[in-house]
C-alpha positions as CSV (number, residue, x, y, z in Angstrom):
1,M,17.9,-10.9,5.8
2,A,18.5,-14.2,7.3
3,L,16.4,-13.2,10.2
4,T,16.4,-16.4,12.0
5,S,17.3,-19.8,10.9
6,L,14.5,-22.7,9.3
7,S,13.4,-25.8,10.2
8,E,14.0,-27.6,7.5
9,N,9.6,-27.9,7.2
10,R,9.2,-24.9,7.0
11,N,12.0,-24.1,4.5
12,N,9.5,-23.4,1.6
13,P,10.9,-20.4,-0.9
14,T,8.9,-21.3,-3.5
15,T,5.1,-21.1,-1.3
16,G,6.4,-17.9,-0.1
17,I,7.9,-16.1,-2.8
18,A,4.3,-17.1,-4.6
19,F,3.0,-15.9,-0.7
20,I,4.7,-12.6,-1.0
21,L,3.6,-11.5,-4.5
22,I,-0.2,-12.5,-3.8
23,A,0.4,-9.7,-1.4
24,V,2.2,-7.1,-2.9
25,I,-0.2,-6.7,-5.8
26,A,-2.9,-6.8,-2.7
27,I,-1.1,-4.1,-1.1
28,S,0.0,-1.5,-4.5
29,V,-4.2,-2.0,-5.1
30,N,-5.3,-1.2,-1.5
31,D,-2.8,1.4,-1.7
32,M,-4.4,3.4,-4.7
33,L,-8.3,2.9,-3.4
34,I,-6.9,4.1,-0.2
35,K,-5.4,7.2,-1.7
36,R,-8.4,7.2,-4.7
37,L,-10.6,8.6,-1.5
38,S,-8.2,10.1,0.6
39,G,-10.5,13.2,-0.7
40,D,-13.4,12.2,1.0
41,Y,-13.3,9.6,3.6
42,P,-11.0,9.8,7.4
43,L,-8.0,7.9,7.3
44,H,-9.4,5.6,10.6
45,Q,-12.8,5.6,9.1
46,M,-11.1,3.7,6.3
47,V,-9.0,1.8,8.4
48,L,-11.7,0.1,10.6
49,I,-14.5,-0.2,8.0
50,R,-11.3,-2.4,6.0
51,S,-10.3,-3.8,9.5
52,A,-13.5,-4.8,11.0
53,I,-14.1,-6.6,7.7
54,G,-10.9,-8.6,7.8
55,L,-11.2,-9.3,11.1
56,I,-14.2,-11.5,10.1
57,F,-12.0,-13.2,7.2
58,S,-9.2,-13.6,9.4
59,L,-11.0,-15.1,12.5
60,T,-12.3,-18.0,9.9
61,I,-8.9,-18.7,8.3
62,V,-8.3,-19.3,12.3
63,W,-11.0,-22.1,12.2
64,F,-10.1,-23.9,9.8
65,E,-6.3,-23.3,10.5
66,G,-6.8,-25.7,14.0
67,G,-9.4,-24.2,15.8
68,F,-10.2,-20.3,18.0
69,H,-7.8,-22.3,20.4
70,L,-4.8,-21.0,18.5
71,L,-5.9,-17.5,19.4
72,W,-4.3,-17.7,22.9
73,P,-0.7,-16.1,22.1
74,R,2.3,-17.8,23.6
75,R,3.7,-14.2,24.0
76,P,0.9,-11.3,24.3
77,G,3.7,-8.4,24.4
78,L,6.0,-9.3,21.5
79,H,2.6,-9.9,19.4
80,L,1.0,-6.4,20.6
81,L,4.2,-5.0,19.6
82,R,4.6,-6.4,16.2
83,G,0.5,-5.2,15.3
84,S,1.6,-1.9,17.2
85,M,4.9,-1.6,14.9
86,L,2.8,-2.8,11.5
87,V,-0.2,-0.6,12.6
88,I,2.2,3.0,12.8
89,A,3.6,2.0,9.6
90,N,0.3,2.0,7.9
91,L,-1.1,5.0,9.2
92,A,2.0,7.2,8.8
93,F,1.9,5.5,5.0
94,F,-1.3,6.1,4.2
95,T,-1.8,9.6,5.7
96,A,1.3,10.7,2.9
97,L,-0.6,9.1,0.6
98,A,-3.5,12.5,0.4
99,A,-0.7,14.5,-0.4
100,L,2.3,12.8,-1.6
101,P,2.3,11.5,-5.3
102,L,2.4,7.0,-5.2
103,A,5.3,6.3,-6.4
104,D,7.2,8.3,-3.7
105,A,5.8,7.1,-1.1
106,T,6.4,3.8,-2.2
107,A,10.1,4.5,-3.1
108,L,10.6,6.0,0.2
109,F,9.0,2.8,1.9
110,F,10.7,0.9,0.4
111,A,13.8,1.8,3.0
112,A,12.6,-0.4,4.6
113,P,14.6,-3.6,3.7
114,L,18.2,-0.8,4.9
115,F,16.5,-0.4,8.3
116,I,16.0,-4.0,8.7
117,T,19.5,-4.6,8.4
118,L,20.6,-2.1,10.2
119,L,18.0,-3.2,13.7
120,S,18.9,-7.0,12.8
121,I,22.1,-6.2,13.9
122,P,21.6,-4.6,18.2
123,I,18.2,-6.7,17.2
124,L,19.2,-10.1,16.4
125,G,22.4,-9.8,16.9
126,E,23.6,-9.7,13.3
127,R,26.6,-9.1,11.7
128,V,27.0,-7.1,8.7
129,G,29.6,-6.6,7.1
130,R,31.0,-3.9,4.8
131,M,30.0,-4.3,1.6
132,R,26.2,-3.7,3.3
133,T,27.6,-1.2,5.2
134,M,28.3,0.9,2.0
135,A,24.7,-0.3,0.1
136,V,22.7,0.8,3.3
137,V,24.5,4.6,3.3
138,V,24.5,4.4,-0.3
139,G,20.4,3.8,0.6
140,F,19.8,6.6,2.9
141,L,21.6,8.9,0.6
142,G,18.7,8.1,-1.9
143,V,16.0,8.9,0.6
144,L,18.3,12.4,0.6
145,V,18.2,13.1,-3.2
146,M,13.9,12.1,-3.0
147,L,13.7,14.3,0.3
148,K,15.3,16.8,-1.2
149,P,17.0,19.3,1.7
150,W,18.6,21.6,-0.6
151,Q,14.8,23.2,-1.5
152,S,13.4,25.8,0.7
153,Q,10.0,24.7,1.8
154,M,8.7,27.7,-0.8
155,D,9.9,25.5,-3.2
156,R,8.2,22.4,-2.2
157,N,4.5,21.1,-2.2
158,V,4.7,19.5,1.4
159,S,6.1,20.1,4.5
160,Y,8.6,18.0,5.4
161,I,6.5,15.7,8.0
162,V,4.9,15.0,5.0
163,L,7.8,13.4,3.4
164,L,9.2,11.6,6.5
165,L,6.1,9.7,7.1
166,P,6.8,7.1,4.5
167,V,10.1,6.5,5.9
168,V,8.6,6.3,9.8
169,A,7.0,3.7,8.0
170,A,10.0,2.2,6.5
171,V,11.3,1.7,9.9
172,T,8.3,0.5,12.2
173,Y,7.9,-2.1,9.1
174,A,10.9,-3.6,9.9
175,L,10.4,-3.7,12.5
176,N,7.7,-5.5,11.9
177,Q,8.9,-8.0,9.9
178,I,11.9,-8.7,12.8
179,L,9.0,-9.7,14.8
180,T,6.9,-11.6,12.3
181,R,10.2,-14.1,11.7
182,M,10.5,-14.0,15.4
183,L,7.2,-15.0,16.0
184,G,6.3,-17.2,13.6
185,A,7.7,-20.1,14.6
186,D,4.9,-20.8,17.1
187,T,2.1,-18.4,15.9
188,K,-1.0,-19.4,13.1
189,A,-0.7,-17.0,10.1
190,G,-4.2,-16.4,10.0
191,A,-3.6,-15.5,14.0
192,M,-0.8,-13.0,13.4
193,A,-3.4,-11.6,10.9
194,V,-6.5,-11.4,14.2
195,Y,-3.8,-9.7,16.4
196,V,-3.0,-7.3,13.7
197,Q,-6.6,-6.8,12.5
198,T,-8.3,-5.9,16.6
199,I,-5.0,-3.5,17.2
200,F,-6.0,-1.2,13.6
201,V,-9.7,-2.0,15.5
202,I,-8.9,-0.7,18.7
203,V,-7.0,2.1,17.3
204,S,-9.4,3.5,15.0
205,L,-12.0,3.0,17.4
206,G,-9.7,5.3,19.5
207,F,-9.4,7.9,16.8
208,F,-13.2,8.3,16.1
209,A,-13.7,8.4,19.8
210,V,-11.8,11.7,20.2
211,A,-11.7,13.4,16.3
212,G,-14.9,11.4,14.8
213,D,-16.9,15.3,15.0
214,G,-13.7,16.4,12.8
215,R,-13.3,19.1,14.7
216,F,-9.1,18.6,14.8
217,A,-9.4,19.2,10.9
218,T,-11.5,22.1,10.5
219,G,-9.5,25.1,9.0
220,S,-6.5,22.7,8.1
221,D,-5.6,22.8,4.3
222,N,-2.5,19.7,5.1
223,P,-4.1,17.6,2.6
224,A,-2.7,14.9,4.8
225,W,-3.8,16.1,8.3
226,V,-7.9,16.4,6.9
227,F,-7.4,13.1,5.9
228,L,-6.1,11.5,8.9
229,L,-8.6,13.6,11.3
230,R,-11.9,14.9,9.0
231,Q,-14.6,14.0,10.3
232,W,-16.5,10.5,9.8
233,V,-18.8,10.8,6.5
234,W,-21.8,7.3,5.7
235,P,-20.3,6.0,2.3
236,A,-21.9,6.7,-0.8
237,G,-23.3,4.8,-3.8
238,A,-20.2,2.4,-5.1
239,D,-17.9,3.3,-2.4
240,M,-19.7,0.9,0.0
241,F,-18.2,-1.6,-2.4
242,L,-14.4,-0.3,-2.6
243,F,-14.4,-0.1,1.6
244,L,-15.7,-4.3,1.4
245,Y,-13.1,-4.8,-1.2
246,L,-10.5,-2.9,1.1
247,G,-11.3,-5.4,4.2
248,V,-11.6,-8.5,2.3
249,N,-7.8,-7.2,0.8
250,A,-6.9,-6.6,4.3
251,T,-7.2,-10.0,4.7
252,V,-5.7,-11.4,2.2
253,I,-2.6,-9.0,2.8
254,G,-2.4,-8.9,6.9
255,Y,-2.5,-13.5,5.8
256,C,-0.1,-13.3,3.2
257,L,2.7,-11.7,4.3
258,S,2.2,-13.2,7.6
259,Q,2.6,-16.6,5.4
260,A,5.7,-15.5,2.9
261,Y,7.9,-15.2,5.7
262,R,7.0,-17.5,8.4
263,L,7.4,-20.5,4.9
264,A,10.6,-18.3,3.8
265,D,14.0,-15.9,4.7
266,A,12.7,-12.7,4.6
267,A,16.3,-13.4,2.0
268,T,14.2,-14.9,-0.2
269,V,10.9,-13.2,-0.2
270,A,12.3,-10.0,0.8
271,P,13.3,-9.0,-3.3
272,F,9.7,-9.7,-4.3
273,E,8.2,-6.6,-2.4
274,Y,9.7,-4.5,-4.7
275,V,6.9,-5.1,-7.4
276,G,5.0,-2.4,-5.7
277,L,7.8,-0.1,-6.9
278,P,6.5,-0.5,-11.0
279,L,3.2,-1.3,-9.4
280,A,2.9,2.2,-8.0
281,V,4.1,4.2,-10.7
282,F,1.8,2.6,-13.2
283,W,-1.4,3.4,-10.8
284,G,-0.1,7.1,-10.5
285,W,-0.1,7.6,-14.4
286,M,-2.7,5.2,-14.7
287,I,-4.9,8.0,-12.5
288,W,-4.0,10.7,-11.4
289,G,-1.1,11.1,-14.5
290,E,1.7,11.5,-12.2
291,L,5.5,10.0,-13.1
292,P,8.6,10.8,-11.1
293,D,10.8,13.6,-11.9
294,A,14.6,12.9,-13.0
295,T,15.5,14.2,-9.2
296,V,12.8,11.2,-7.1
297,S,14.2,8.7,-10.4
298,T,17.7,9.5,-9.7
299,G,16.8,8.7,-5.6
300,I,14.7,5.8,-6.4
301,L,17.1,3.9,-8.3
302,M,19.3,4.9,-5.4
303,I,17.1,3.0,-3.2
304,I,15.9,0.4,-4.8
305,G,19.9,-0.8,-6.1
306,S,21.1,-0.3,-2.2
307,G,17.8,-2.6,-0.5
308,L,18.4,-5.2,-4.0
309,F,22.1,-5.3,-2.7
310,V,21.4,-5.6,0.1
311,L,19.2,-8.4,0.2
312,F,21.0,-10.6,-2.2
313,R,24.0,-10.0,-0.2
314,A,22.1,-11.2,2.9
315,R,21.0,-14.7,0.7
316,I,24.6,-15.2,0.0
317,L,26.1,-15.5,3.2
318,A,23.0,-17.0,4.7
319,R,24.1,-20.0,1.8
320,R,27.5,-19.9,3.3
321,Q,26.6,-19.7,6.8
322,L,24.1,-23.1,6.2
323,R,27.0,-24.6,4.0
324,R,29.4,-24.4,6.8
325,G,27.2,-25.6,9.6
326,A,26.6,-28.8,6.9
327,E,30.0,-29.2,6.5
328,N,30.7,-28.6,10.1
329,Q,27.7,-32.1,10.4
330,S,28.8,-33.8,8.1
331,V,33.0,-33.3,9.8
332,R,31.1,-34.6,12.9
333,Q,29.2,-37.7,11.9
334,S,32.4,-38.9,9.7
């Protein structure tokens, strides 16, 4: 979606696409590793370690971008809200990974462009026509197909609450992207990554203070709940290197996402985020032998199709608007 108009010196679609592709690949590896480690470590411990490491690297990036004075935010409230939305999106999605196949959780999360379309109406005052509205409806029908509301609790492996977690992640991620576009005009990507990593560290320390001894996970047989609240365990052997990699990877993700949506309009870069879905299917098949069934595949195709239509339709409309603006400017100068 063309969330805001770009200034001419920030409209760099090629670089934006390169950054979003790097970010998507890093996110895919990150999700795979977190799901792989979810049976041994609590989520808040993993998030704290990766965010603390990521914070160190992000501060280094800020230094090279111009110095630590760049960390002073002009709109701290919006930055806090943006970081909080991303924290909620990550925690909700990662918690779901402990109980859902990677491809299923990723596909439900890709309803985010549909939510961006809806949220852009009240937040940014955008107008959404009938074609995009119909596409959004089809996409949400795809979400319903994947949720399988016709099945009873006995017929499904996970609860509706767990199934809805990737959808919650999609909503909060959509809000984060809208705020990223609003704030990117006057904030460096490195600084935005520092804000997010700092909020992750604070939230994770809060989880540790309240639930670090694992008392809230005792006796539960819900893998998502146990993953969120189990007791801290010191990383063993090679897992220590995986935690280190997660931290470096978090820096790459935070920086590249912020940079992508700063340098190019969302209608250009957002469709490339869908590269993450075939990567999720690949990891799920390669490591866990998981492949979506026919019903889930139908829902996935509906979500992808509607999401891509919304994004490309927004791109066409943005180009028309730019063309009209250029023509009006030419008329005024003549």
